[in-house]
Each structure stands twice: as C-alpha cells, then as structure tokens.
PDB file of N, CA, C and O in Angstrom:
ATOM      1  N   MET A   1      32.877   4.742  10.578  1.00  0.00           N
ATOM      2  CA  MET A   1      31.566   5.291   9.932  1.00  0.00           C
ATOM      3  C   MET A   1      31.820   6.900  10.079  1.00  0.00           C
ATOM      4  O   MET A   1      31.951   7.642  11.052  1.00  0.00           O
ATOM      5  N   THR A   2      31.825   7.027   9.155  1.00  0.00           N
ATOM      6  CA  THR A   2      31.994   8.696   9.294  1.00  0.00           C
ATOM      7  C   THR A   2      30.149   8.873   8.297  1.00  0.00           C
ATOM      8  O   THR A   2      29.469   8.122   7.599  1.00  0.00           O
ATOM      9  N   LEU A   3      30.015  10.482   8.870  1.00  0.00           N
ATOM     10  CA  LEU A   3      28.405  10.412   8.872  1.00  0.00           C
ATOM     11  C   LEU A   3      28.062  10.828   7.273  1.00  0.00           C
ATOM     12  O   LEU A   3      26.910  10.845   6.840  1.00  0.00           O
ATOM     13  N   ALA A   4      29.759  11.303   6.126  1.00  0.00           N
ATOM     14  CA  ALA A   4      29.260  11.018   4.865  1.00  0.00           C
ATOM     15  C   ALA A   4      28.280   9.965   4.352  1.00  0.00           C
ATOM     16  O   ALA A   4      27.261  10.296   3.748  1.00  0.00           O
ATOM     17  N   TRP A   5      28.676   8.381   4.660  1.00  0.00           N
ATOM     18  CA  TRP A   5      28.635   7.801   5.203  1.00  0.00           C
ATOM     19  C   TRP A   5      27.268   7.052   5.519  1.00  0.00           C
ATOM     20  O   TRP A   5      26.704   6.344   4.685  1.00  0.00           O
ATOM     21  N   ILE A   6      26.874   7.239   6.579  1.00  0.00           N
ATOM     22  CA  ILE A   6      25.437   7.031   7.285  1.00  0.00           C
ATOM     23  C   ILE A   6      24.612   7.953   6.422  1.00  0.00           C
ATOM     24  O   ILE A   6      23.644   7.407   5.895  1.00  0.00           O
ATOM     25  N   LEU A   7      24.780   9.186   6.174  1.00  0.00           N
ATOM     26  CA  LEU A   7      23.447   9.782   5.351  1.00  0.00           C
ATOM     27  C   LEU A   7      23.717   9.328   3.877  1.00  0.00           C
ATOM     28  O   LEU A   7      22.812   9.726   3.144  1.00  0.00           O
ATOM     29  N   VAL A   8      24.765   8.557   3.162  1.00  0.00           N
ATOM     30  CA  VAL A   8      24.036   7.934   1.920  1.00  0.00           C
ATOM     31  C   VAL A   8      23.448   6.557   2.381  1.00  0.00           C
ATOM     32  O   VAL A   8      22.393   6.359   1.777  1.00  0.00           O
ATOM     33  N   THR A   9      23.767   5.510   3.261  1.00  0.00           N
ATOM     34  CA  THR A   9      23.052   5.162   3.941  1.00  0.00           C
ATOM     35  C   THR A   9      21.862   5.279   3.968  1.00  0.00           C
ATOM     36  O   THR A   9      21.292   4.432   3.280  1.00  0.00           O
ATOM     37  N   LEU A  10      20.993   6.219   4.653  1.00  0.00           N
ATOM     38  CA  LEU A  10      19.993   6.289   4.780  1.00  0.00           C
ATOM     39  C   LEU A  10      19.250   6.687   3.399  1.00  0.00           C
ATOM     40  O   LEU A  10      18.248   6.019   3.146  1.00  0.00           O
ATOM     41  N   ARG A  11      19.564   7.550   2.606  1.00  0.00           N
ATOM     42  CA  ARG A  11      18.980   7.680   1.547  1.00  0.00           C
ATOM     43  C   ARG A  11      18.875   6.861   0.481  1.00  0.00           C
ATOM     44  O   ARG A  11      17.933   6.978  -0.303  1.00  0.00           O
ATOM     45  N   GLN A  12      19.618   6.144   0.364  1.00  0.00           N
ATOM     46  CA  GLN A  12      19.572   4.609  -0.066  1.00  0.00           C
ATOM     47  C   GLN A  12      18.325   3.522   0.237  1.00  0.00           C
ATOM     48  O   GLN A  12      17.542   2.897  -0.478  1.00  0.00           O
ATOM     49  N   ILE A  13      18.554   3.627   1.609  1.00  0.00           N
ATOM     50  CA  ILE A  13      16.767   2.962   2.441  1.00  0.00           C
ATOM     51  C   ILE A  13      15.551   4.033   2.304  1.00  0.00           C
ATOM     52  O   ILE A  13      14.387   3.631   2.277  1.00  0.00           O
ATOM     53  N   GLU A  14      15.865   5.378   2.221  1.00  0.00           N
ATOM     54  CA  GLU A  14      14.370   5.589   1.717  1.00  0.00           C
ATOM     55  C   GLU A  14      13.911   5.753   0.106  1.00  0.00           C
ATOM     56  O   GLU A  14      12.836   6.221  -0.267  1.00  0.00           O
ATOM     57  N   SER A  15      14.956   5.268  -0.727  1.00  0.00           N
ATOM     58  CA  SER A  15      15.090   5.251  -1.934  1.00  0.00           C
ATOM     59  C   SER A  15      14.166   4.136  -2.423  1.00  0.00           C
ATOM     60  O   SER A  15      13.146   4.167  -3.110  1.00  0.00           O
ATOM     61  N   SER A  16      14.931   3.018  -1.779  1.00  0.00           N
ATOM     62  CA  SER A  16      14.267   1.679  -1.994  1.00  0.00           C
ATOM     63  C   SER A  16      13.055   1.598  -1.066  1.00  0.00           C
ATOM     64  O   SER A  16      12.229   0.792  -1.493  1.00  0.00           O
ATOM     65  N   MET A  17      12.690   2.217   0.123  1.00  0.00           N
ATOM     66  CA  MET A  17      11.403   2.341   0.617  1.00  0.00           C
ATOM     67  C   MET A  17      10.613   3.276  -0.337  1.00  0.00           C
ATOM     68  O   MET A  17       9.451   2.982  -0.055  1.00  0.00           O
ATOM     69  N   SER A  18      10.561   4.187  -1.260  1.00  0.00           N
ATOM     70  CA  SER A  18      10.042   4.632  -2.237  1.00  0.00           C
ATOM     71  C   SER A  18       9.473   3.554  -2.883  1.00  0.00           C
ATOM     72  O   SER A  18       8.336   3.123  -2.688  1.00  0.00           O
ATOM     73  N   VAL A  19      10.385   3.084  -3.745  1.00  0.00           N
ATOM     74  CA  VAL A  19      10.177   1.839  -4.765  1.00  0.00           C
ATOM     75  C   VAL A  19       9.192   0.683  -4.408  1.00  0.00           C
ATOM     76  O   VAL A  19       8.568  -0.110  -5.113  1.00  0.00           O
ATOM     77  N   ALA A  20       9.280   0.883  -2.992  1.00  0.00           N
ATOM     78  CA  ALA A  20       8.683  -0.974  -2.529  1.00  0.00           C
ATOM     79  C   ALA A  20       6.931  -0.364  -2.820  1.00  0.00           C
ATOM     80  O   ALA A  20       5.999  -0.838  -3.471  1.00  0.00           O
ATOM     81  N   VAL A  21       7.092   1.028  -1.894  1.00  0.00           N
ATOM     82  CA  VAL A  21       5.224   1.725  -1.619  1.00  0.00           C
ATOM     83  C   VAL A  21       4.867   2.013  -3.189  1.00  0.00           C
ATOM     84  O   VAL A  21       3.685   1.880  -3.505  1.00  0.00           O
ATOM     85  N   ALA A  22       6.025   2.489  -4.427  1.00  0.00           N
ATOM     86  CA  ALA A  22       5.230   2.573  -5.448  1.00  0.00           C
ATOM     87  C   ALA A  22       4.840   1.333  -6.607  1.00  0.00           C
ATOM     88  O   ALA A  22       4.210   1.355  -7.664  1.00  0.00           O
ATOM     89  N   SER A  23       5.391   0.497  -6.014  1.00  0.00           N
ATOM     90  CA  SER A  23       5.316  -0.811  -6.597  1.00  0.00           C
ATOM     91  C   SER A  23       3.792  -1.181  -6.220  1.00  0.00           C
ATOM     92  O   SER A  23       2.994  -1.635  -7.040  1.00  0.00           O
ATOM     93  N   ARG A  24       3.573  -0.988  -5.198  1.00  0.00           N
ATOM     94  CA  ARG A  24       2.694  -1.405  -3.799  1.00  0.00           C
ATOM     95  C   ARG A  24       1.146  -0.820  -4.389  1.00  0.00           C
ATOM     96  O   ARG A  24       0.011  -1.267  -4.220  1.00  0.00           O
ATOM     97  N   ARG A  25       1.628   0.320  -5.114  1.00  0.00           N
ATOM     98  CA  ARG A  25       0.423   1.495  -5.555  1.00  0.00           C
ATOM     99  C   ARG A  25       0.228   1.077  -6.878  1.00  0.00           C
ATOM    100  O   ARG A  25      -0.951   1.202  -7.210  1.00  0.00           O
ATOM    101  N   ASN A  26       1.104   0.534  -7.931  1.00  0.00           N
ATOM    102  CA  ASN A  26       1.003   0.219  -8.735  1.00  0.00           C
ATOM    103  C   ASN A  26       0.197  -0.762  -8.828  1.00  0.00           C
ATOM    104  O   ASN A  26      -0.819  -0.583  -9.500  1.00  0.00           O
ATOM    105  N   SER A  27       0.442  -2.204  -8.116  1.00  0.00           N
ATOM    106  CA  SER A  27      -0.332  -3.131  -8.328  1.00  0.00           C
ATOM    107  C   SER A  27      -1.708  -2.895  -8.072  1.00  0.00           C
ATOM    108  O   SER A  27      -2.554  -3.268  -8.885  1.00  0.00           O
ATOM    109  N   ILE A  28      -2.068  -2.204  -6.828  1.00  0.00           N
ATOM    110  CA  ILE A  28      -3.193  -1.641  -6.758  1.00  0.00           C
ATOM    111  C   ILE A  28      -4.101  -0.886  -7.865  1.00  0.00           C
ATOM    112  O   ILE A  28      -5.297  -0.945  -8.148  1.00  0.00           O
ATOM    113  N   LEU A  29      -3.184  -0.275  -8.283  1.00  0.00           N
ATOM    114  CA  LEU A  29      -3.792   0.389 -10.073  1.00  0.00           C
ATOM    115  C   LEU A  29      -4.309  -0.309 -10.945  1.00  0.00           C
ATOM    116  O   LEU A  29      -5.282  -0.159 -11.683  1.00  0.00           O
ATOM    117  N   GLN A  30      -3.226  -1.457 -10.728  1.00  0.00           N
ATOM    118  CA  GLN A  30      -3.606  -2.299 -12.230  1.00  0.00           C
ATOM    119  C   GLN A  30      -5.117  -2.745 -11.313  1.00  0.00           C
ATOM    120  O   GLN A  30      -6.158  -2.243 -11.736  1.00  0.00           O
ATOM    121  N   ILE A  31      -5.173  -3.357 -10.504  1.00  0.00           N
ATOM    122  CA  ILE A  31      -5.943  -4.221 -10.664  1.00  0.00           C
ATOM    123  C   ILE A  31      -7.811  -3.442 -10.290  1.00  0.00           C
ATOM    124  O   ILE A  31      -8.884  -4.040 -10.207  1.00  0.00           O
ATOM    125  N   ILE A  32      -7.527  -2.072 -10.157  1.00  0.00           N
ATOM    126  CA  ILE A  32      -8.997  -1.109 -10.334  1.00  0.00           C
ATOM    127  C   ILE A  32      -8.640  -0.447 -11.910  1.00  0.00           C
ATOM    128  O   ILE A  32      -9.291   0.575 -12.127  1.00  0.00           O
ATOM    129  N   GLN A  33      -7.642  -0.897 -13.125  1.00  0.00           N
ATOM    130  CA  GLN A  33      -8.147  -0.566 -13.972  1.00  0.00           C
ATOM    131  C   GLN A  33      -8.684  -1.729 -14.907  1.00  0.00           C
ATOM    132  O   GLN A  33      -9.104  -1.621 -16.059  1.00  0.00           O
ATOM    133  N   LYS A  34      -8.562  -2.917 -14.093  1.00  0.00           N
ATOM    134  CA  LYS A  34      -8.723  -4.672 -15.096  1.00  0.00           C
ATOM    135  C   LYS A  34     -10.265  -4.669 -14.546  1.00  0.00           C
ATOM    136  O   LYS A  34     -11.085  -5.426 -15.067  1.00  0.00           O
ATOM    137  N   ASN A  35     -10.696  -3.643 -13.293  1.00  0.00           N
ATOM    138  CA  ASN A  35     -12.157  -3.284 -12.682  1.00  0.00           C
ATOM    139  C   ASN A  35     -13.039  -2.478 -13.183  1.00  0.00           C
ATOM    140  O   ASN A  35     -14.141  -2.647 -12.661  1.00  0.00           O
ATOM    141  N   LYS A  36     -13.015  -1.718 -13.932  1.00  0.00           N
ATOM    142  CA  LYS A  36     -13.046  -0.304 -13.871  1.00  0.00           C
ATOM    143  C   LYS A  36     -14.926   0.191 -13.547  1.00  0.00           C
ATOM    144  O   LYS A  36     -15.305   1.342 -13.328  1.00  0.00           O
ATOM    145  N   LYS A  37     -15.708  -0.898 -13.602  1.00  0.00           N
ATOM    146  CA  LYS A  37     -16.833  -1.427 -13.539  1.00  0.00           C
ATOM    147  C   LYS A  37     -16.991  -1.159 -11.931  1.00  0.00           C
ATOM    148  O   LYS A  37     -18.021  -0.713 -11.426  1.00  0.00           O
ATOM    149  N   LEU A  38     -15.853  -1.488 -11.239  1.00  0.00           N
ATOM    150  CA  LEU A  38     -16.348  -1.978  -9.640  1.00  0.00           C
ATOM    151  C   LEU A  38     -16.640  -0.802  -9.443  1.00  0.00           C
ATOM    152  O   LEU A  38     -16.314  -0.332 -10.533  1.00  0.00           O
ATOM    153  N   GLN A  39     -17.112   0.252  -8.711  1.00  0.00           N
ATOM    154  CA  GLN A  39     -18.009   1.088  -7.784  1.00  0.00           C
ATOM    155  C   GLN A  39     -16.947   1.009  -5.877  1.00  0.00           C
ATOM    156  O   GLN A  39     -16.351   1.882  -5.245  1.00  0.00           O
ATOM    157  N   GLU A  40     -17.175  -0.340  -5.636  1.00  0.00           N
ATOM    158  CA  GLU A  40     -17.140   0.161  -4.280  1.00  0.00           C
ATOM    159  C   GLU A  40     -16.628  -1.894  -4.001  1.00  0.00           C
ATOM    160  O   GLU A  40     -17.158  -2.819  -4.617  1.00  0.00           O
ATOM    161  N   ILE A  41     -15.439  -2.049  -2.859  1.00  0.00           N
ATOM    162  CA  ILE A  41     -15.043  -3.341  -2.688  1.00  0.00           C
ATOM    163  C   ILE A  41     -15.899  -3.721  -1.312  1.00  0.00           C
ATOM    164  O   ILE A  41     -15.879  -3.178  -0.207  1.00  0.00           O
ATOM    165  N   HIS A  42     -16.497  -4.620  -1.698  1.00  0.00           N
ATOM    166  CA  HIS A  42     -17.377  -5.533   0.198  1.00  0.00           C
ATOM    167  C   HIS A  42     -16.583  -6.013   0.881  1.00  0.00           C
ATOM    168  O   HIS A  42     -16.076  -7.065   0.492  1.00  0.00           O
ATOM    169  N   ILE A  43     -16.323  -5.655   1.674  1.00  0.00           N
ATOM    170  CA  ILE A  43     -15.334  -6.650   2.847  1.00  0.00           C
ATOM    171  C   ILE A  43     -16.884  -6.634   3.974  1.00  0.00           C
ATOM    172  O   ILE A  43     -17.645  -5.702   4.232  1.00  0.00           O
ATOM    173  N   PRO A  44     -16.894  -8.120   4.454  1.00  0.00           N
ATOM    174  CA  PRO A  44     -17.818  -7.828   5.751  1.00  0.00           C
ATOM    175  C   PRO A  44     -17.579  -7.244   7.224  1.00  0.00           C
ATOM    176  O   PRO A  44     -16.678  -7.380   8.052  1.00  0.00           O
ATOM    177  N   GLU A  45     -18.766  -6.542   7.185  1.00  0.00           N
ATOM    178  CA  GLU A  45     -18.606  -5.434   8.521  1.00  0.00           C
ATOM    179  C   GLU A  45     -18.027  -4.017   7.823  1.00  0.00           C
ATOM    180  O   GLU A  45     -18.198  -3.030   8.538  1.00  0.00           O
ATOM    181  N   THR A  46     -17.396  -3.779   6.587  1.00  0.00           N
ATOM    182  CA  THR A  46     -16.927  -2.773   6.424  1.00  0.00           C
ATOM    183  C   THR A  46     -17.253  -2.097   4.868  1.00  0.00           C
ATOM    184  O   THR A  46     -17.845  -2.929   4.180  1.00  0.00           O
ATOM    185  N   ARG A  47     -17.048  -0.978   4.246  1.00  0.00           N
ATOM    186  CA  ARG A  47     -16.821  -0.723   2.840  1.00  0.00           C
ATOM    187  C   ARG A  47     -15.828   0.135   2.585  1.00  0.00           C
ATOM    188  O   ARG A  47     -15.482   1.038   3.347  1.00  0.00           O
ATOM    189  N   LEU A  48     -15.353  -0.110   1.542  1.00  0.00           N
ATOM    190  CA  LEU A  48     -14.305   0.890   1.211  1.00  0.00           C
ATOM    191  C   LEU A  48     -14.195   1.311  -0.223  1.00  0.00           C
ATOM    192  O   LEU A  48     -13.992   0.458  -1.087  1.00  0.00           O
ATOM    193  N   SER A  49     -14.300   2.390  -0.480  1.00  0.00           N
ATOM    194  CA  SER A  49     -14.640   2.916  -1.792  1.00  0.00           C
ATOM    195  C   SER A  49     -13.201   2.654  -2.322  1.00  0.00           C
ATOM    196  O   SER A  49     -12.504   2.091  -1.478  1.00  0.00           O
ATOM    197  N   ILE A  50     -12.452   2.967  -3.727  1.00  0.00           N
ATOM    198  CA  ILE A  50     -11.350   2.185  -4.203  1.00  0.00           C
ATOM    199  C   ILE A  50     -10.820   3.670  -4.216  1.00  0.00           C
ATOM    200  O   ILE A  50      -9.677   3.609  -4.670  1.00  0.00           O
ATOM    201  N   GLU A  51     -11.099   4.802  -3.960  1.00  0.00           N
ATOM    202  CA  GLU A  51     -10.015   5.870  -3.421  1.00  0.00           C
ATOM    203  C   GLU A  51      -9.524   5.434  -2.159  1.00  0.00           C
ATOM    204  O   GLU A  51      -8.328   5.689  -2.019  1.00  0.00           O
ATOM    205  N   ARG A  52     -10.270   4.631  -0.816  1.00  0.00           N
ATOM    206  CA  ARG A  52      -9.792   4.590   0.369  1.00  0.00           C
ATOM    207  C   ARG A  52      -8.658   3.525   0.342  1.00  0.00           C
ATOM    208  O   ARG A  52      -7.841   3.423   1.257  1.00  0.00           O
ATOM    209  N   LEU A  53      -8.660   2.812  -0.663  1.00  0.00           N
ATOM    210  CA  LEU A  53      -8.183   1.565  -0.706  1.00  0.00           C
ATOM    211  C   LEU A  53      -7.119   1.551  -1.608  1.00  0.00           C
ATOM    212  O   LEU A  53      -6.436   0.527  -1.633  1.00  0.00           O
ATOM    213  N   VAL A  54      -6.750   2.746  -2.574  1.00  0.00           N
ATOM    214  CA  VAL A  54      -5.483   3.901  -3.124  1.00  0.00           C
ATOM    215  C   VAL A  54      -4.327   3.760  -1.973  1.00  0.00           C
ATOM    216  O   VAL A  54      -3.270   3.169  -1.755  1.00  0.00           O
ATOM    217  N   THR A  55      -5.495   4.969  -1.210  1.00  0.00           N
ATOM    218  CA  THR A  55      -4.879   5.709   0.148  1.00  0.00           C
ATOM    219  C   THR A  55      -3.965   4.261   1.160  1.00  0.00           C
ATOM    220  O   THR A  55      -2.861   4.378   1.691  1.00  0.00           O
ATOM    221  N   LEU A  56      -4.799   3.074   1.165  1.00  0.00           N
ATOM    222  CA  LEU A  56      -3.779   2.749   2.383  1.00  0.00           C
ATOM    223  C   LEU A  56      -3.202   1.316   1.303  1.00  0.00           C
ATOM    224  O   LEU A  56      -2.715   0.289   1.776  1.00  0.00           O
ATOM    225  N   ALA A  57      -3.358   1.515   0.140  1.00  0.00           N
ATOM    226  CA  ALA A  57      -2.544   0.837  -0.229  1.00  0.00           C
ATOM    227  C   ALA A  57      -0.597   0.496  -0.169  1.00  0.00           C
ATOM    228  O   ALA A  57       0.059  -0.540  -0.275  1.00  0.00           O
ATOM    229  N   PRO A  58      -0.284   1.712   0.014  1.00  0.00           N
ATOM    230  CA  PRO A  58       0.783   1.714   0.764  1.00  0.00           C
ATOM    231  C   PRO A  58       1.521   1.011   1.924  1.00  0.00           C
ATOM    232  O   PRO A  58       2.733   0.862   2.076  1.00  0.00           O
ATOM    233  N   PHE A  59       0.375   0.571   2.795  1.00  0.00           N
ATOM    234  CA  PHE A  59       0.538   0.623   4.621  1.00  0.00           C
ATOM    235  C   PHE A  59       0.035  -1.139   4.281  1.00  0.00           C
ATOM    236  O   PHE A  59      -0.106  -1.808   5.304  1.00  0.00           O
ATOM    237  N   LEU A  60      -0.302  -2.085   2.547  1.00  0.00           N
ATOM    238  CA  LEU A  60      -1.330  -3.111   2.430  1.00  0.00           C
ATOM    239  C   LEU A  60       0.199  -3.964   2.508  1.00  0.00           C
ATOM    240  O   LEU A  60       1.270  -3.372   2.381  1.00  0.00           O
ATOM    241  N   ASN A  61       0.111  -5.153   2.692  1.00  0.00           N
ATOM    242  CA  ASN A  61       1.323  -5.977   3.140  1.00  0.00           C
ATOM    243  C   ASN A  61       1.134  -6.733   1.833  1.00  0.00           C
ATOM    244  O   ASN A  61       0.104  -7.394   1.704  1.00  0.00           O
ATOM    245  N   THR A  62       2.129  -6.693   0.745  1.00  0.00           N
ATOM    246  CA  THR A  62       1.313  -7.637  -0.432  1.00  0.00           C
ATOM    247  C   THR A  62       1.441  -9.225  -0.403  1.00  0.00           C
ATOM    248  O   THR A  62       0.909  -9.894  -1.289  1.00  0.00           O
ATOM    249  N   SER A  63       2.229  -9.870   0.739  1.00  0.00           N
ATOM    250  CA  SER A  63       2.951 -10.997   0.941  1.00  0.00           C
ATOM    251  C   SER A  63       0.995 -11.517   1.820  1.00  0.00           C
ATOM    252  O   SER A  63       0.600 -12.666   1.623  1.00  0.00           O
ATOM    253  N   GLU A  64       0.432 -10.903   2.348  1.00  0.00           N
ATOM    254  CA  GLU A  64      -0.942 -11.163   2.943  1.00  0.00           C
ATOM    255  C   GLU A  64      -1.855 -11.148   1.985  1.00  0.00           C
ATOM    256  O   GLU A  64      -1.595 -10.416   1.030  1.00  0.00           O
ATOM    257  N   LYS A  65      -3.478 -12.113   1.942  1.00  0.00           N
ATOM    258  CA  LYS A  65      -4.594 -11.318   1.725  1.00  0.00           C
ATOM    259  C   LYS A  65      -4.305  -9.982   1.391  1.00  0.00           C
ATOM    260  O   LYS A  65      -3.777  -9.427   2.354  1.00  0.00           O
ATOM    261  N   LEU A  66      -4.468  -9.058   0.182  1.00  0.00           N
ATOM    262  CA  LEU A  66      -4.448  -8.146   0.162  1.00  0.00           C
ATOM    263  C   LEU A  66      -5.737  -7.303   0.378  1.00  0.00           C
ATOM    264  O   LEU A  66      -5.670  -6.080   0.253  1.00  0.00           O
ATOM    265  N   PHE A  67      -6.592  -7.749   0.612  1.00  0.00           N
ATOM    266  CA  PHE A  67      -7.922  -7.338   1.315  1.00  0.00           C
ATOM    267  C   PHE A  67      -8.204  -7.946   2.863  1.00  0.00           C
ATOM    268  O   PHE A  67      -9.403  -8.138   3.067  1.00  0.00           O
ATOM    269  N   SER A  68      -7.618  -8.169   3.606  1.00  0.00           N
ATOM    270  CA  SER A  68      -7.535  -8.674   4.232  1.00  0.00           C
ATOM    271  C   SER A  68      -8.223  -8.298   5.878  1.00  0.00           C
ATOM    272  O   SER A  68      -7.417  -8.121   6.792  1.00  0.00           O
ATOM    273  N   ARG A  69      -9.415  -8.216   6.103  1.00  0.00           N
ATOM    274  CA  ARG A  69     -10.133  -7.654   7.032  1.00  0.00           C
ATOM    275  C   ARG A  69      -9.259  -7.334   8.503  1.00  0.00           C
ATOM    276  O   ARG A  69      -9.716  -6.320   9.030  1.00  0.00           O
ATOM    277  N   SER A  70      -8.145  -7.931   9.275  1.00  0.00           N
ATOM    278  CA  SER A  70      -7.404  -7.765  10.249  1.00  0.00           C
ATOM    279  C   SER A  70      -6.754  -6.569   9.724  1.00  0.00           C
ATOM    280  O   SER A  70      -6.635  -5.683  10.570  1.00  0.00           O
ATOM    281  N   LYS A  71      -6.372  -6.339   8.747  1.00  0.00           N
ATOM    282  CA  LYS A  71      -5.216  -5.125   8.153  1.00  0.00           C
ATOM    283  C   LYS A  71      -6.107  -3.981   8.284  1.00  0.00           C
ATOM    284  O   LYS A  71      -5.887  -2.866   8.756  1.00  0.00           O
ATOM    285  N   ILE A  72      -7.182  -4.495   7.758  1.00  0.00           N
ATOM    286  CA  ILE A  72      -7.800  -2.979   7.781  1.00  0.00           C
ATOM    287  C   ILE A  72      -8.369  -2.744   8.767  1.00  0.00           C
ATOM    288  O   ILE A  72      -8.696  -1.557   8.751  1.00  0.00           O
ATOM    289  N   PHE A  73      -8.793  -3.410   9.968  1.00  0.00           N
ATOM    290  CA  PHE A  73      -9.017  -2.245  10.917  1.00  0.00           C
ATOM    291  C   PHE A  73      -8.438  -2.505  11.658  1.00  0.00           C
ATOM    292  O   PHE A  73      -8.887  -2.943  12.717  1.00  0.00           O
ATOM    293  N   GLU A  74      -6.980  -2.316  11.370  1.00  0.00           N
ATOM    294  CA  GLU A  74      -5.786  -2.130  12.034  1.00  0.00           C
ATOM    295  C   GLU A  74      -5.605  -0.995  11.564  1.00  0.00           C
ATOM    296  O   GLU A  74      -5.535  -0.043  12.341  1.00  0.00           O
ATOM    297  N   LEU A  75      -5.476  -0.792  10.075  1.00  0.00           N
ATOM    298  CA  LEU A  75      -4.797   0.419   9.498  1.00  0.00           C
ATOM    299  C   LEU A  75      -6.151   1.642  10.326  1.00  0.00           C
ATOM    300  O   LEU A  75      -5.656   2.705  10.701  1.00  0.00           O
ATOM    301  N   ARG A  76      -7.420   1.513  10.530  1.00  0.00           N
ATOM    302  CA  ARG A  76      -8.411   2.015  10.370  1.00  0.00           C
ATOM    303  C   ARG A  76      -8.414   3.138  11.964  1.00  0.00           C
ATOM    304  O   ARG A  76      -8.967   4.181  12.314  1.00  0.00           O
ATOM    305  N   LYS A  77      -7.355   2.056  12.602  1.00  0.00           N
ATOM    306  CA  LYS A  77      -7.475   2.731  14.361  1.00  0.00           C
ATOM    307  C   LYS A  77      -6.722   3.970  14.913  1.00  0.00           C
ATOM    308  O   LYS A  77      -6.880   4.318  16.083  1.00  0.00           O
TER     309      LYS A  77
END
C-alpha cells in the first residue's frame, strides 16, 4: 500500500459521504417544498423549526423514521 493509494481511497470515501449527505438534505428540502405552508413540525415533548430540521438532516438515518423522537433527542445532547 502506498501513500498515494491511501490518499485516493480517503478522497473516494469522503466523496461518497458528501453525496450521501447531499442526498439526505435534498430529500428533506423536497418534503419542505411540498409543504410550503408548514411552519413547524410538532413532535411530542419538542418542537423543531424547519430550519433546525434541515440542519439535522445530514445526521438523520433515512432508513429510520424521519422524525424519530429518540434520534432527535440523541442529536440534541
């Protein structure tokens, strides 16, 4: 293994992570655009503004429920 190979591999990993984050953010933005009148998303025991949700979007696991309370609380710690 050469240093050049390691650097190329790291760049490929970083690139694929960026694509995944962008994809999740775009999914959230599409939901928001469909619900333009929506001002706040209500979750029991907490309220998140749309802006906060977009901020959290890269960290949400899309295979889980998007608005999972436990995930939101975990991220807010």
